N, C-alpha and C positions, 0 to 999 in steps of 0.2 A: 504493500500500500504506500509506504514511504517512497519507494523508488518510483512508483507511478505518479505520485504527487510532484516529486522533484522533476520528473521528466516533463510533466504538464507545465510547471512553472518555467522550466528552461525553454520550452517551445514558445511560451507566451513572450518571453524576453526576445527570442529570436524573431518572432513576428513584429514586435515593436521596433527592433533594430532594422529589419528589412524595410519596414514601412517608413522609418525615419530616413534611411538612405535613399529610398525611392522618391520621397517628397523633396529632400534637398537637391536631388539630381534634377528633378523637374524645375525647381527654383533656379538652379544654375543654368539650365537649358534656356529658360524663357526670360531671365532677368534682364538681358541686354536687348530684348526684342524691340523695344521702342526706339532706341538710338540707331539700331541697324535699319529699322524701317525708315527713319528720317534720312539716313545716309543714302539709301536706295532711292527714296522719293525725289530728293533734290539733286543728286548726282554730282556733288562737288568732289573733286579728286579723281574724276573720270576723264577720259580723252575729250568728252564733250564739254565739260566744265572743270578744267584742271585747277583753277584757283577760285577764291571766294570773291574776286573783284567785282562780279556782277550780281552779287546777292541783293535782292530787292528788299525794300522795307516790308512789303507784304510777306515775303518768305521769312524774313527775320522774325516778324511778329508771330507767324505760325509756329516756328521752331521754339521761340521763347514761351509761347502758350503751352506747348507740350511740357516744357520744364516746370512752368508755374502751376499747371493744373494737374499733372499726372506723374511726372518723373520725380521732382523734388518739391512738392507743394509747401511742405512745412518750413523748410529752411529758405526757400525763395521768399516766402512771405515775411519770415523773421528778418531776412536780410534787408528788405525794404523798410521794415519798421525800425531797424537799428540804423539804417542810413539816415532816416529822419531824426532819430535821437542824436546821432553823431553831429548833426549841424549845430546842436546846442553848445558844442564845445568851441565854436567860433564866436568871439565876442561881438563882432559886427552883425552877425545874424541873430544871436540871442538878445542883443540890445534892442533890435527892432521888435522882436516878438514880445519882449517884456514891456517895452514902452507902449505898444499898441494894445496891451492888456488882453491878449488873446490866449496866452499860455501862462500868464503870471497870476491870474485870479482863478480860484478853484471852480467858480460857477461857469467860467468860460472854457475850461480845459476840455471837458468831454465833448461839447458841441464842436469846438475847433478841431479836435483830434478826429472826430467823425467826419467832418466836412473835408479835411485834408485826405483822409483815407478814401472817401468816395471819389474825389477828383483823381487821385492816383489810381484807384481801381478802374475807373472808366478809361483812363489813358492806356492801361495795360490790358484790359479785357476786351476792348473794342478794336476792330480793324482800323489800321491807320487812316484809311480814306472814308471810314464810315461817318455818318452824321453825328452819332453820339460821341465818337472819339474826337471829332473836330470841335464839338460843343464844349467838351471838357477842357481842351486847350484854350478855347476862346475865353472861358471864364477865368482860367488860371492866369492867362496873359493880362486880362483886365485887372485882376487883383494885384499882380506883381507890377503892372504898369503904373498904378497909382503911386507906388513907392519909388519906382525907377525914375519917374519924372521929378520927384523930390530929392533924388540923389541919395536915398536911404538904403538902396540895394545896389551893389556893384555887380558888374558883369563877372568879376572873379568869383564872387559869392555864388552867383547863379551857376557858373561853370563847375565850381566845386561841388555844389549840391547835385548837379547832373552826374558828375563822376561817381559820387557815393551811390546813387541809385543804380548806376551801371555796375560798379565793382563789388559792392557789399554783398548782394546775393551770390555772386560767383565765388567770393572768398569764403563765405560761410558754407556753401555747398562743398567746395574743395577741401575745407578743413574738417567737416563733420559728416558728410553724406557717404553713402555706401560705394560710390565711385567718383572719380574726378570728372569734371566737365571736359568735353571734347573741344577741339578747335572749332568744329562746326557750331557748337552751342555758344561758345564764347564770342565767336564772330557774329552770330545772330543777335546776341544781347547788345554788343557794341554797335552794330548797324542800326538796330532799333533806337538806341539812345542817341546816335548821331541825328537821326530823323527827328527824334523828340526835341533835341536842342535846336534844330532848325525851326521847328514849329513854335518854339518859345523865343525865337530870334536871339539866341545866345551867340555871341561872337567867339570864334576860335583863334583869333589872331595870335594869341600867346603860344599856340602849339606849332611846331615846325611844319606839320602837314598842311596847315592852312595856306602856306605859300606854294608848296610843291604838289599838294594833293595827297590823299591817302590811297594806297593800293587796295585796301580792304578794311574790314572791321577790326581785324586783329591788330593792324598797325595803329588804328585809331584808339583801340583799347589801351595798348602799351603807352602811347603818348599821353593820353588823358589821365590814365592811372598814375603814371610817373609824375606828371605835373601836380595832381591832387595831393600826392603824398609829400611832395616838397612844400606845397601850399600849407599843409597841416603843420609841418615843422616850424614854419614861420608864424602861423596865425592861431593855432590851437593852444591858447594860453589861459591860465586860470583867471576868472573874472566873476564877480558876484552875480552879474546878469546870467551867466552860464548856469550857475547853481540855482538861482531863483526859477529859471525856466525848466531845468531838468527835474528839480524836486517836485514840481507840480505834476509833471507827466509820470514820475515814479509813483506819486500818491494815487494817481488815476489807475495805474496798473495794480497797485495793492488793493484798491477798492473792489477788485474782481475776485478776491480770494478771502477766506475767513480770517478774522483778525488774529487768531492764534498762530497763523502761518506767516504773518507779515514779516517777522524777523528773518525767517529762512528765505522767503521769496526776495526780500530786499537784498540779502546776501548773494543770492543767485543772480539777480539783475546786475549787481556790481561785479560779480565774478566773470560775467560774460564780456566785460569791457577790458580793453587794453589799458596800460598805465597812462598813456598820453591823454586819452579821453577822460579817464577817471580823474586825473589830476586837474584837467581843464574845467571840469564841472564841480570840482572841489568835494568829491565824495570820498569817504574813508575807504581804505582797501578792504576787500573781502577777506575773511579768514582763510588761510591756506587749505584747511580741510574742505571748505566749500568749493574752492577751485578744483581740488582733487576729486570731490564727489561729482562735480559737473563734468569733468573730463572722463571719468569712469562711465558715467551714464551715457554720454554721447558716443563713447567707443562701443559700449554694449549695444546701443541703438544701431550703430553702423554695422556691427557684426550680425545682428538679427536681420536687418533689412537685406544685407548681402547674401546671406545663406538660408534664411527661413521665410522670407516674405516674397509673395508673388507680385508681379507688376500690377498697378492699379487698372481695373477695368474702366470702360468709358462711364459707367454709371457711378463710379467712385470719384470722378473728376471734381476738383475743388472749384466750383462755380460761385463767385462772390456776388453776382448781380442777378436779379430776376430777369427772365426772358420777356415776361409780359409788362405792359405799361398801362397806366390809367388813361382815361379819355383825354386828360390834359397833357399826357406825355410823361407823367411822373414814373420813376422807377423805384424799386425797393432793394435793399441790401439783404442778401441771404445769409452771409456769414459775418459775424462781428466778434471783436475781441475785448472790447471794454464796455460800452453802453449800446443798447439796441436802437440807436437813432436810425430812422428811415427803414426800420424793419416792419414788414407787413404783419399785423397781429393775427394769429391763428389760435385755435383752441390748443393745439399741440405746443405751439410756441410759448403760450402763457402758462399752460398746466402740465406740460411734459417735463421730463427731467431737468432740462435747462431752465425752464420757467420757474419750477419749484426751487431749484438751487438759488436763483436770483431772489425769489421771495424770502427764503430763509436767510439770505445774506443781507436783506434789506435794500437790495439794489433794484433799479428800474427794470421792468420787463417790457417786451414788445407791446406797444399800445398804451403804455403809461403816459401821463401828462408830460409834455415837453419832449417826447421821443419822436415826434413828427411821423406818426404812423401812416400819414397820407402819402409818404414817399417824398421824393425830391425832384426838382428841376435843376439841371446843370447851371442855368442862368441865375439861380438864386443862392448857390453855395458860397460859403465864405463867412467872414466876420459879420456880426449883426449890423455893424456900421454901414455895410454895403448892401443890406437887404433892399431889393427892388431897384438897385442902381446899376448903371453900366449896360443898359439894354442896347443903346446905340453902338457902343464900343463892341459889345458882344457880337452883334450882327456883322459889324465891319470885320472883325477878326475871323469870323466864320468864312467870309468871302475870301480873305487873304489866304488862310490856311488851306481851304479847299482847292485853291489854284496851285499850291506848291506841294502839298502832302498827298500825292496821288497813289502812293504805294510803290513807286519806282525805287531805283538804287540811289540812296542819298549821297553817294560819293561821285555820282555822275552829274549832280546838280550843283552848279556854282552858286555861291551866296552873293 
């Protein structure tokens, strides 16, 4: 009887082992399916398209969308969020944010953060030549234009911010994801952001390629990334405005978790920063144990995704915006990280796990007062001081951008 039982247990372990080997083999077999599909689809590196020099804005957006929605959605999003946070380390940027009372007062932080997230999301989620994408740029340019005319925003600050949105997701993915980004993906991200800068009328005169031209997105990435890192060394310096701006955003992030975890989460937020940024925003260093914990967690995540996770299916794609619109053209946010501004209230959204968690936390739920459950119009996004303003400029910008941002190769269009 004992021998029979032992044999049965041994066979069970054998089945588990064989099943585990089979499953991991399938994961290894299909894990690179998406990038291989992209390489076949666009044909770069083949006799027909030997270089990246003719990659179009539309193609770049399609490739970047695969990265953002399916291949590396978590760290692409975190990279964008941290790019925004990193701008707080530049005194000339944080000074404007603080003086305009958009991120320096607690009551404004959530709405301002939500509006910024919506504009950024629309720019990344909508095709370059689409009406919604053009509208997002038109509103963004109106908001920036107000301060550009006053000399309160410099072209260097704009170029630096563009660089962060380009390189931050790539750096976080290469540091912590289950594989490195390929040249195809990096080139796509850079090509998209070159077009993004064109739409924002950012000048590239300070970059060598502005005079000789860039052969492709990879060269543009190298030049802009190198310039931005030098810019940081000169300009990312400690300042009270940096601290005042960063601490309000940190408080907003902490409001999304239970109070008894605030100490740990605050430590993790700081541990994710490099020393230059942390010193510039005047935060205390994280405990070494927290840094070690974060690194171990991210390495464990990398190992799991590489060996035990299947690629995301289409129904698992991270879609941040609703497909449908209201009769007035309003859209809704589907995924949110701090407060549910512009989220369409549903029974599940209010009373499902997420809604009940918010209720227990004492935080707003979709549909609550002040959360703008009716959705948003691109033309109304931004600081409350600009509500209902800029309609004429908005329409003028739409016409200008529609003529220049047609989805073609941004390196073939002279500025």
